[in-house]
DRENDO-1510 file (C-alpha; in Angstrom, 1 decimal, always signed):
<recs>
REC; n; res; u; v; w
REC; 1; MET; +76.6; +127.6; +112.1 .
REC; 2; TYR; +80.0; +126.6; +111.8 .
REC; 3; GLU; +81.3; +128.3; +114.9 .
REC; 4; GLN; +81.1; +125.3; +117.5 .
REC; 5; ILE; +83.0; +122.9; +115.0 .
REC; 6; ASP; +85.6; +125.6; +113.9 .
REC; 7; GLN; +86.5; +125.9; +117.7 .
REC; 8; PHE; +86.5; +122.1; +118.0 .
REC; 9; VAL; +88.9; +121.9; +114.8 .
REC; 10; ASP; +91.1; +124.8; +115.9 .
REC; 11; LYS; +92.3; +123.0; +119.1 .
REC; 12; CYS; +93.2; +120.4; +117.0 .
REC; 13; ILE; +94.9; +121.7; +114.1 .
REC; 14; GLN; +95.5; +125.1; +112.0 .
REC; 15; LEU; +93.6; +126.2; +108.7 .
REC; 16; THR; +94.1; +128.6; +106.2 .
REC; 17; ASP; +90.8; +130.8; +105.5 .
REC; 18; GLU; +90.5; +128.5; +102.5 .
REC; 19; GLU; +90.8; +125.2; +104.0 .
REC; 20; ARG; +88.3; +126.3; +106.4 .
REC; 21; GLU; +86.0; +127.2; +103.6 .
REC; 22; TYR; +86.8; +123.8; +101.8 .
REC; 23; PHE; +85.6; +121.9; +104.9 .
REC; 24; HIS; +82.5; +123.8; +105.3 .
REC; 25; SER; +81.6; +123.2; +101.8 .
REC; 26; LEU; +81.9; +119.0; +102.5 .
REC; 27; LEU; +79.7; +119.6; +105.6 .
REC; 28; LYS; +75.7; +119.0; +105.5 .
REC; 29; PHE; +73.7; +120.6; +108.4 .
REC; 30; ARG; +70.9; +118.7; +109.5 .
REC; 31; ARG; +67.8; +119.0; +111.8 .
REC; 32; VAL; +66.5; +116.2; +113.3 .
REC; 33; ARG; +63.5; +115.5; +115.6 .
REC; 34; LYS; +63.9; +113.5; +118.9 .
REC; 35; ARG; +63.6; +109.6; +118.5 .
REC; 36; THR; +64.9; +109.8; +114.9 .
REC; 37; TYR; +67.4; +107.1; +114.2 .
REC; 38; LEU; +70.1; +108.3; +112.2 .
REC; 39; LEU; +72.0; +104.8; +111.7 .
REC; 40; GLN; +69.7; +101.3; +112.2 .
REC; 41; GLU; +71.1; +97.6; +112.1 .
REC; 42; GLY; +72.0; +96.7; +108.8 .
REC; 43; GLU; +72.8; +99.7; +107.1 .
REC; 44; VAL; +76.3; +101.2; +106.1 .
REC; 45; CYS; +77.2; +104.1; +108.2 .
REC; 46; ASP; +77.7; +106.6; +105.7 .
REC; 47; PHE; +78.3; +109.7; +107.8 .
REC; 48; GLU; +80.3; +111.1; +111.0 .
REC; 49; ALA; +78.2; +113.7; +112.7 .
REC; 50; PHE; +79.3; +116.7; +114.6 .
REC; 51; ILE; +76.7; +117.5; +117.2 .
REC; 52; VAL; +75.8; +121.2; +116.9 .
REC; 53; LYS; +72.8; +121.1; +119.5 .
REC; 54; GLY; +71.5; +117.7; +121.0 .
REC; 55; LEU; +71.9; +114.3; +122.4 .
REC; 56; VAL; +72.3; +111.1; +120.7 .
REC; 57; ARG; +73.1; +107.7; +121.8 .
REC; 58; THR; +74.8; +104.6; +120.0 .
REC; 59; TYR; +73.5; +101.2; +121.0 .
REC; 60; PHE; +72.8; +97.6; +120.0 .
REC; 61; LEU; +70.8; +94.6; +120.4 .
REC; 62; SER; +71.8; +91.5; +121.9 .
REC; 63; ASP; +70.5; +88.1; +120.4 .
REC; 64; ASP; +67.8; +88.0; +122.8 .
REC; 65; GLY; +66.6; +91.7; +122.2 .
REC; 66; THR; +68.5; +93.2; +125.3 .
REC; 67; GLU; +69.4; +96.9; +124.5 .
REC; 68; THR; +73.5; +97.6; +125.5 .
REC; 69; ILE; +74.2; +101.3; +125.3 .
REC; 70; LEU; +77.4; +101.9; +124.0 .
REC; 71; SER; +78.0; +105.6; +124.3 .
REC; 72; PHE; +75.9; +109.2; +125.0 .
REC; 73; ALA; +77.2; +112.0; +122.6 .
REC; 74; VAL; +76.3; +115.7; +123.3 .
REC; 75; GLU; +77.5; +119.0; +121.9 .
REC; 76; ASN; +80.6; +119.7; +120.3 .
REC; 77; TRP; +81.3; +115.4; +120.4 .
REC; 78; TRP; +81.2; +113.4; +117.3 .
REC; 79; VAL; +79.1; +110.5; +116.6 .
REC; 80; SER; +79.3; +107.7; +114.1 .
REC; 81; ASP; +79.6; +103.9; +113.8 .
REC; 82; LEU; +83.8; +103.5; +113.3 .
REC; 83; TYR; +83.7; +100.5; +111.8 .
REC; 84; SER; +81.0; +100.6; +109.6 .
REC; 85; PHE; +82.1; +104.0; +108.4 .
REC; 86; THR; +85.6; +103.0; +107.7 .
REC; 87; GLU; +85.1; +99.4; +106.2 .
REC; 88; GLN; +81.9; +100.4; +104.6 .
REC; 89; LYS; +80.2; +97.6; +105.9 .
REC; 90; PRO; +77.0; +97.0; +107.6 .
REC; 91; THR; +76.6; +98.0; +111.2 .
REC; 92; ASN; +74.9; +96.1; +114.2 .
REC; 93; MET; +74.5; +99.4; +115.8 .
REC; 94; PHE; +71.6; +101.5; +116.2 .
REC; 95; ILE; +72.6; +105.7; +116.4 .
REC; 96; GLU; +69.0; +107.6; +117.8 .
REC; 97; THR; +68.4; +111.3; +118.9 .
REC; 98; LEU; +67.5; +111.6; +122.4 .
REC; 99; GLU; +66.6; +115.4; +121.8 .
REC; 100; ASP; +65.7; +117.5; +119.0 .
REC; 101; SER; +69.3; +117.9; +117.2 .
REC; 102; GLU; +71.2; +119.7; +114.8 .
REC; 103; LEU; +74.0; +118.0; +113.3 .
REC; 104; LEU; +77.1; +118.8; +110.6 .
REC; 105; LEU; +77.5; +115.6; +108.9 .
REC; 106; ILE; +80.5; +114.5; +106.6 .
REC; 107; ASP; +79.7; +111.5; +104.5 .
REC; 108; TYR; +82.9; +108.8; +103.5 .
REC; 109; LYS; +83.4; +110.2; +100.2 .
REC; 110; SER; +83.7; +113.8; +101.3 .
REC; 111; LYS; +86.1; +112.6; +104.3 .
REC; 112; GLN; +88.4; +111.0; +101.8 .
REC; 113; GLN; +88.4; +114.3; +99.6 .
REC; 114; LEU; +89.0; +116.1; +102.6 .
REC; 115; PHE; +92.2; +114.1; +103.5 .
REC; 116; GLU; +93.5; +114.3; +100.3 .
REC; 117; GLN; +93.0; +118.4; +99.8 .
REC; 118; VAL; +93.8; +119.2; +103.5 .
REC; 119; PRO; +95.8; +116.5; +104.9 .
REC; 120; GLN; +96.1; +118.1; +108.4 .
REC; 121; PHE; +92.6; +116.6; +109.1 .
REC; 122; GLU; +94.1; +113.2; +109.3 .
REC; 123; THR; +95.8; +114.3; +111.9 .
REC; 124; MET; +92.5; +115.7; +114.0 .
REC; 125; PHE; +90.6; +112.5; +113.0 .
REC; 126; ARG; +93.5; +110.2; +114.2 .
REC; 127; LEU; +93.0; +112.3; +117.6 .
REC; 128; LEU; +89.4; +111.4; +117.6 .
REC; 129; VAL; +90.0; +107.8; +117.2 .
REC; 130; GLN; +92.6; +107.7; +119.8 .
REC; 131; ARG; +90.2; +109.8; +122.2 .
REC; 132; SER; +87.4; +107.2; +121.5 .
REC; 133; LEU; +89.7; +104.4; +122.0 .
REC; 134; PHE; +91.1; +105.7; +125.4 .
REC; 135; ALA; +87.4; +106.1; +126.6 .
REC; 136; LEU; +86.4; +102.7; +125.6 .
REC; 137; GLN; +89.5; +101.6; +127.4 .
REC; 138; ARG; +88.5; +103.3; +130.5 .
REC; 139; ARG; +84.6; +102.3; +130.3 .
REC; 140; PHE; +86.0; +98.5; +130.2 .
REC; 141; HIS; +88.2; +98.7; +132.6 .
REC; 142; SER; +85.5; +99.9; +134.9 .
REC; 143; LEU; +83.0; +97.6; +133.6 .
REC; 144; VAL; +85.6; +94.5; +135.3 .
REC; 145; SER; +87.0; +96.3; +138.1 .
REC; 146; GLN; +84.3; +98.8; +139.6 .
REC; 147; THR; +80.9; +97.8; +141.7 .
REC; 148; ALA; +77.8; +99.4; +140.2 .
REC; 149; GLU; +77.9; +102.1; +142.8 .
REC; 150; GLN; +81.6; +103.4; +141.8 .
REC; 151; ARG; +80.8; +103.1; +137.8 .
REC; 152; TYR; +77.5; +105.5; +138.7 .
REC; 153; ILE; +79.5; +107.7; +140.7 .
REC; 154; ALA; +82.2; +108.0; +138.2 .
REC; 155; PHE; +79.6; +108.6; +135.8 .
REC; 156; THR; +77.9; +111.4; +137.3 .
REC; 157; GLU; +81.1; +113.1; +138.2 .
REC; 158; LYS; +82.3; +112.8; +134.3 .
REC; 159; TYR; +78.8; +113.6; +132.5 .
REC; 160; PRO; +76.7; +115.5; +134.8 .
REC; 161; GLU; +75.1; +117.3; +131.7 .
REC; 162; ILE; +74.5; +114.1; +130.4 .
REC; 163; VAL; +72.8; +112.5; +134.1 .
REC; 164; GLN; +70.9; +115.9; +133.7 .
REC; 165; ARG; +69.4; +115.0; +130.3 .
REC; 166; VAL; +68.8; +110.9; +129.9 .
REC; 167; PRO; +66.5; +108.9; +131.7 .
REC; 168; GLN; +67.9; +106.7; +134.6 .
REC; 169; ASN; +66.9; +103.3; +132.7 .
REC; 170; GLN; +69.1; +104.4; +129.7 .
REC; 171; ILE; +71.8; +105.1; +132.3 .
REC; 172; ALA; +71.4; +101.8; +133.7 .
REC; 173; ARG; +71.7; +100.1; +130.3 .
REC; 174; TYR; +75.0; +102.1; +129.7 .
REC; 175; LEU; +76.6; +101.1; +133.2 .
REC; 176; GLY; +75.4; +97.5; +132.5 .
REC; 177; VAL; +72.9; +97.1; +135.2 .
REC; 178; SER; +69.2; +96.8; +135.1 .
REC; 179; PRO; +67.1; +100.1; +135.8 .
REC; 180; GLU; +66.0; +98.6; +139.1 .
REC; 181; PHE; +69.4; +97.6; +140.5 .
REC; 182; LEU; +70.7; +101.5; +139.7 .
REC; 183; SER; +67.4; +102.7; +141.5 .
REC; 184; LYS; +68.3; +100.6; +144.6 .
REC; 185; VAL; +72.2; +101.8; +144.1 .
REC; 186; ARG; +70.9; +105.6; +144.2 .
REC; 187; GLY; +68.5; +105.2; +147.0 .
REC; 188; ALA; +71.6; +103.5; +149.0 .
REC; 189; MET; +73.5; +106.6; +148.1 .
REC; 190; HIS; +70.8; +109.1; +149.2 .
REC; 191; LYS; +70.4; +107.0; +152.4 .
REC; 192; LYS; +74.5; +107.6; +152.8 .
REC; 193; LYS; +73.7; +111.2; +152.5 .
</recs>
């Protein structure tokens, strides 16, 4: 059950066997069905989840009810609402499983205990936050500097496994275009081939 998360951790920090066992003791395994909400708007996010198996999306609704997908997350990725989790304040996000999923979760209190007992985990989680920020910066840059076709091509090249697992209408919402527009883009791309 811990093999994947251990491999992830080992790429970031070195642990003794005792530190690893302590980390494992703070994690909670959760198996959830497809279309399960892990977090809904108005709740306080009390978890960071490592995805052992499955696919999760994070999204928010605008005032007019339009859904905007912030991210998708697959195996060996972490998912949470960083602001709500860190500040322990209500979220404006939804986190939903798109497939039956298996997760390892750490709650807020346990994460603070982990930092006290095994300080090198602060390094690992700092690296995670940095990677998330870099990804958001790249995404924002692509939204303002690339055409929808360029964004779609970049997405399919960078995340081919997600493209195979996520409905096109959700990919459109992630890319900031309508499903109809994405369909036209895909059709035009196929004609070029």
